[in-house]
Structure formats: C-alpha cells, structure tokens
Phi, psi and omega in degrees: 000129181296152185295335182284317174309315180296319180292326175295322181288318176307311181303307182305323178283326178294326179291319189289320179295318167300315179300315182298317186293321179291327178287324174294324177290317177301314181296316173295329173290323175294326179292313181301318184291320182282331184280328176300312177303320183293320175295323184283325179294314183292325182286321176292329174292318173303317184287316179293320171298324176296313180301313176307311187289324185293317178288334177282335178272352183290000000 
C-alpha cells in the first residue's frame, strides 16, 4: 500500500472517531437538557404536594 493511501485512511478513521465523539457529547448534552425539565417538574410536583398536605393539616 502506498504511503499516501495509508495517510488518507488514517485521516478518514480519525475523522470518523472525532465525528463519533462529537456526536456522543452532543447526545449526552441533549439527554441532559431533556432530563433537567423533567427533574425540575417532578421536584416542583413534590414541593406542591408537600405544601398542599401542610395546608390540609392546618
């Protein structure tokens, strides 16, 4: 195999690895972004039910 071909293959594989790692980072960011409102909403629901329970017992 010529040297030029080998460097092209190496470049191609490094590009794929970089692309894949960027996609993985992007995916985890999206997952984190979507989980934050869900966590926030559930915490608010728990807080609201605690407040409601507190007022019912007054």
